[in-house]
N, C-alpha and C positions, 0 to 999 in steps of 0.2 A: 503493500499499499503504499510505505512513506518510496519508495521510487517513480511510483506515478504519479505525486503529488509534486517532485523534481521536475520529474518530464514538465507536466502542466507550467510548473512557476518558471520552468525555460523558455516555454515558447509561451508563455506568458510575457518575460520580458525582450524574447529577440523582435515580439510584434511589437512592442513596445518602443526599440530601439529603431525598425525600418520606418515607424510613423517616424520617428524623431529625422530619420533619416533625408523623408520625402519631403517632409513640412520644411526643415532650413536649406533645402535645394530645389525649395517651389517648384518642384516635380508637378508635371501636367499628370497623375492617371491615365486620363481621358489616349490619352497618348499611347498607353500599356494596357489598352484593356483589348483583348479576344471578341472571334466572335460566339462567343459562348460563354461571355459578359468574365469570367475570369480576367486578371492580369497576369502578364506576363514579367514577374516578380526578376527572372535569369537575366533575359534584356536590359529591364528598367536597371539592372545595378550594373550591369556591361558596361552599358551607356553612359553609368556616372563613376567610372573609371575602376569599377569591385571588380576585381575578379574573383571566378569560382571554380 
């Protein structure tokens, strides 16, 4: 159970950091929305200098 909580906390922290990154770089998410409604995070990050 504790491992699950740690994983969820890590996911939440990653989402918070992603949100801050998007806001601080004034990224227009509309440019990364795919036809199915999902956001292409890989392209977004690569376009802004984050190599995966």
